C-alpha positions as CSV (number, residue, x, y, z in Angstrom):
1,M,-17.2,35.7,52.8
2,P,-18.5,38.7,50.9
3,E,-15.3,39.0,49.4
4,I,-14.8,36.0,48.3
5,E,-18.8,36.0,46.8
6,R,-17.8,39.2,44.8
7,L,-14.9,38.0,43.0
8,V,-16.8,34.5,42.1
9,K,-19.7,36.7,40.6
10,V,-16.7,39.0,38.9
11,D,-15.3,35.5,37.3
12,W,-18.5,34.2,36.5
13,S,-19.5,37.8,34.7
14,R,-16.3,37.5,32.9
15,T,-16.5,33.9,31.6
16,K,-20.0,34.5,30.3
17,S,-18.6,37.7,28.6
18,I,-15.8,35.3,26.8
19,F,-18.6,32.8,26.3
20,I,-20.6,35.3,24.7
21,V,-17.7,36.4,22.5
22,T,-16.6,33.4,21.3
23,F,-20.2,31.8,20.5
24,L,-20.4,35.4,18.5
25,M,-17.2,35.0,16.7
26,L,-18.0,31.5,15.9
27,N,-21.5,32.5,14.4
28,I,-19.6,35.0,12.4
29,F,-16.8,32.7,11.3
30,L,-19.6,30.2,10.1
31,T,-22.1,32.8,8.2
32,Y,-18.8,33.8,6.5
33,Q,-18.0,30.2,5.4
34,L,-21.7,29.4,4.1
35,T,-21.6,33.3,2.3
36,E,-18.2,32.4,0.5
37,K,-19.8,28.8,-0.7
38,L,-22.8,30.5,-1.7
39,T,-21.2,33.2,-3.7
40,A,-18.9,30.9,-5.1
41,G,-22.0,29.0,-6.7
42,D,-23.8,32.1,-7.6
43,L,-20.7,33.1,-9.0
44,K,-20.0,30.0,-11.4
45,L,-23.7,30.3,-12.3
46,L,-23.1,34.0,-13.2
47,T,-19.7,33.2,-15.3
48,Q,-21.9,30.7,-17.1
49,G,-24.8,32.7,-18.2
50,T,-22.7,35.4,-19.1
51,I,-21.1,33.3,-21.5
52,H,-24.0,32.3,-23.0
53,D,-25.1,35.7,-23.1
54,T,-21.9,37.0,-24.8
55,L,-21.9,34.0,-27.5
56,A,-25.9,34.8,-28.5
57,E,-25.1,38.7,-28.5
58,H,-22.7,37.6,-30.9
59,D,-24.8,35.6,-32.6
60,I,-22.9,32.5,-32.1
61,V,-24.8,29.3,-32.1
62,L,-24.1,26.1,-30.5
63,A,-25.9,23.4,-32.2
64,F,-23.8,20.1,-30.6
65,T,-25.2,18.4,-27.6
66,D,-23.9,19.2,-23.7
67,P,-21.6,22.1,-24.2
68,E,-21.3,21.8,-20.3
69,Q,-20.4,17.9,-20.0
70,I,-17.9,17.1,-17.3
71,R,-15.2,14.2,-17.8
72,T,-11.9,13.0,-16.6
73,D,-8.6,12.4,-18.3
74,S,-4.9,12.5,-18.8
75,P,-2.2,12.8,-20.9
76,I,-1.1,9.5,-22.7
77,T,2.5,8.6,-23.9
78,G,3.4,6.7,-27.1
79,A,6.0,4.6,-28.1
80,L,6.7,3.8,-31.5
81,R,6.6,-0.3,-32.3
82,A,9.3,-2.0,-33.6
83,F,7.3,-4.2,-36.2
84,T,8.3,-8.2,-36.5
85,E,7.3,-10.8,-39.2
86,E,4.9,-11.9,-36.5
87,D,3.0,-9.0,-36.6
88,T,2.4,-9.2,-39.7
89,A,2.0,-13.1,-40.2
90,E,-1.7,-13.3,-39.6
91,L,-2.6,-10.5,-42.0
92,W,-4.5,-11.0,-45.1
93,N,-2.6,-12.7,-47.8
94,G,-3.5,-10.8,-50.4
95,Q,-1.1,-8.6,-50.3
96,H,2.9,-8.0,-50.6
97,I,4.5,-6.3,-47.3
98,E,7.8,-4.9,-46.4
99,I,8.8,-3.9,-43.1
100,Q,10.6,-0.8,-43.5
101,N,13.1,0.6,-40.6
102,D,11.7,-1.6,-38.5
103,T,8.7,0.8,-37.9
104,V,6.5,1.3,-41.1
105,I,4.9,-1.7,-42.9
106,Y,4.5,-1.0,-46.6
107,S,2.1,-3.2,-48.1
108,V,0.8,-3.7,-51.8
109,L,-2.5,-5.5,-52.8
110,D,-2.2,-8.2,-54.8
111,A,-5.3,-6.8,-56.7
112,P,-6.6,-3.3,-56.0
113,Y,-9.7,-2.9,-53.5
114,Q,-12.5,-1.0,-55.0
115,L,-14.3,1.1,-52.3
116,P,-18.0,1.5,-52.4
117,E,-19.2,4.9,-54.2
118,Q,-22.2,5.1,-52.2
119,N,-20.7,4.4,-48.3
120,I,-16.8,4.9,-48.4
121,E,-16.5,4.7,-44.5
122,A,-17.9,1.1,-44.5
123,G,-16.1,0.0,-47.4
124,I,-12.8,1.6,-45.6
125,D,-13.9,-0.1,-42.3
126,F,-14.0,-3.4,-43.8
127,F,-10.4,-2.8,-45.4
128,L,-9.2,-2.1,-41.7
129,D,-10.7,-5.3,-40.5
130,N,-9.2,-7.3,-42.9
131,Y,-5.8,-5.7,-44.2
132,V,-4.3,-3.8,-41.7
133,L,-2.6,-4.8,-38.5
134,N,-5.1,-3.3,-35.7
135,G,-7.2,-1.8,-38.1
136,N,-10.2,-1.2,-35.6
137,E,-7.8,1.0,-33.6
138,Y,-7.8,3.6,-36.7
139,Q,-10.2,6.5,-37.4
140,L,-10.9,8.4,-41.1
141,A,-9.3,11.5,-40.8
142,I,-9.3,12.6,-44.4
143,V,-10.1,11.6,-48.2
144,D,-8.0,13.7,-50.2
145,Y,-9.1,13.0,-53.7
146,E,-6.6,15.2,-55.5
147,K,-3.7,13.4,-53.8
148,G,-5.3,10.0,-53.8
149,R,-4.9,9.4,-50.5
150,I,-7.0,8.6,-47.4
151,G,-5.2,9.3,-44.0
152,L,-6.5,8.0,-40.4
153,F,-6.0,8.4,-37.2
154,Q,-4.8,5.9,-34.4
155,T,-6.9,6.1,-31.5
156,Y,-6.8,5.5,-27.9
157,N,-10.2,5.0,-25.8
158,G,-12.2,5.6,-28.6
159,N,-10.7,9.2,-29.1
160,A,-8.7,10.0,-32.1
161,V,-4.6,10.6,-31.5
162,E,-3.4,13.7,-33.9
163,Y,0.0,15.1,-34.4
164,A,1.2,18.4,-34.3
165,E,2.9,18.2,-37.8
166,G,-0.1,16.5,-39.4
167,R,1.1,13.0,-40.0
168,Y,-1.2,10.3,-40.2
169,P,-0.1,6.9,-39.0
170,L,-2.0,5.0,-41.5
171,L,-2.1,6.2,-45.4
172,L,-3.9,4.5,-48.0
173,D,-2.7,5.0,-51.4
174,L,-5.6,5.6,-54.2
175,T,-5.9,4.9,-57.8
176,E,-8.1,7.1,-60.0
177,D,-10.7,4.9,-60.0
178,M,-10.9,5.1,-55.6
179,Q,-9.3,1.8,-55.3
180,I,-6.8,1.0,-52.7
181,E,-3.4,-0.4,-53.8
182,A,-1.3,0.4,-50.9
183,Y,-0.7,1.5,-47.7
184,H,1.9,2.6,-45.3
185,Q,1.4,1.8,-41.4
186,F,2.8,2.8,-38.1
187,Y,1.5,2.1,-34.7
188,M,2.3,3.6,-31.4
189,D,1.8,1.9,-28.1
190,M,-0.2,3.9,-26.2
191,T,-0.3,4.3,-22.3
192,Q,-1.7,7.0,-19.7
193,H,1.0,9.2,-18.2
194,G,-0.2,10.5,-15.0
195,R,-3.7,10.7,-12.9
196,E,-7.0,11.4,-14.3
197,Q,-8.1,14.9,-13.7
198,E,-11.5,16.8,-14.1
199,M,-11.1,18.4,-17.5
200,L,-12.8,21.6,-18.9
201,T,-15.9,21.5,-20.8
202,P,-16.7,21.8,-24.5
203,L,-18.1,25.6,-23.1
204,R,-15.0,26.7,-21.3
205,A,-13.0,25.7,-24.8
206,I,-15.4,27.7,-26.9
207,E,-14.7,30.6,-24.4
208,A,-11.1,30.5,-24.5
209,L,-11.2,30.9,-28.4
210,F,-13.9,33.3,-28.6
211,E,-11.4,35.8,-26.4
212,E,-9.0,35.2,-28.6
213,Q,-11.0,36.5,-31.5
214,L,-10.7,33.2,-33.0
215,I,-14.6,32.2,-33.8
216,P,-16.4,35.3,-36.1
217,V,-20.0,36.3,-35.9
218,N,-22.8,34.7,-37.2
219,T,-21.2,31.2,-36.6
220,V,-22.6,28.0,-35.6
221,I,-20.3,25.3,-33.8
222,E,-21.7,21.9,-34.9
223,E,-19.0,20.0,-33.6
224,V,-16.7,19.7,-30.6
225,E,-14.7,16.7,-29.9
226,P,-12.4,15.4,-27.5
227,V,-8.7,13.9,-28.9
228,Y,-5.3,13.8,-27.9
229,Y,-3.0,16.0,-29.3
230,G,0.9,15.9,-30.0
231,L,2.5,17.7,-27.0
232,L,6.1,16.7,-26.7
233,E,8.0,14.5,-29.2
234,L,11.2,13.6,-27.2
235,N,12.3,11.6,-29.9
236,G,11.1,9.8,-32.8
237,D,10.1,7.0,-31.3
238,F,8.2,8.6,-28.1
239,Q,5.5,11.2,-27.7
240,I,3.6,13.1,-25.4
241,F,-0.2,13.7,-26.4
242,G,-2.6,15.7,-23.9
243,P,-6.1,15.5,-24.1
244,M,-8.0,18.8,-25.7
245,W,-11.2,19.5,-27.4
246,K,-11.3,20.2,-31.4
247,V,-13.2,23.1,-32.0
248,H,-14.7,23.0,-35.6
249,V,-15.5,26.5,-36.4
250,N,-16.4,27.0,-40.3
251,D,-13.8,25.7,-42.2
252,K,-11.3,25.4,-39.6
253,H,-10.2,23.7,-36.4
254,Y,-8.8,24.6,-33.0
255,Y,-7.1,22.2,-30.5
256,V,-7.7,24.0,-27.0
257,N,-5.7,22.5,-24.0
258,A,-8.5,20.3,-22.0
259,I,-6.8,20.8,-19.0
260,N,-5.7,24.6,-19.0
261,G,-7.4,25.9,-22.0
262,A,-4.2,27.1,-23.6
263,I,-5.0,27.0,-27.4
264,Q,-2.3,24.6,-29.6
265,P,-0.2,26.0,-32.2
266,T,-0.9,23.9,-35.8
267,N,1.7,23.1,-38.1
268,E,0.0,20.7,-40.5
269,V,1.3,18.6,-43.4
270,E,-1.2,19.3,-46.4
């Protein structure tokens, strides 16, 4: 019996040691996990703080709202629409319409439409609503007085869809008196491509540009807007557009991929 009692005591002592060691290892593991989470959170705050500090040191001011906004989005695809007579049947009858190569509407107005001097954008909006197919889906991009034209982007979910080669899906031809006399239009049927992902913040887009020395000192950045930008054109009838941050820097603008932070090359047509 004494021998059995001795063995029992030895086993119990060994079991207690195993429990103690296991408990200590579990505590170490849980402490490590907690520390890792806290460190990651601190690192994120530190990194954001560092970006703000670096921009401030170079007198770069962010003069737009919510530079750290969080949004989700995905790429979209666009298929060039082949127009039919049914598409143009309900348009304002004060214009002569011709469908060119199935995909372009060319319209000549019977009487030029006068744009108001005081509020050109309102005049354009009225024209779009009354003369242009799906006119409410287009957004003003440029008024080129020298070339006598107005370029407009198509939109998707309220954001402009822009092309790498600088094309405008809607071009309004102007007279010297700021009258619209004709227009060319093509239209992309847009659909979401893939699942939505969390986008980089505008601040991260600005950081990417700063690291590439594309933002000079003493710069005030007043506008950063979400857009879709042409990534890949498989053929003339089908294209893929990625979600971007369009960052306006002085008299230039840059497109930063809102998913991976890559700065997109541009090849704009003058």
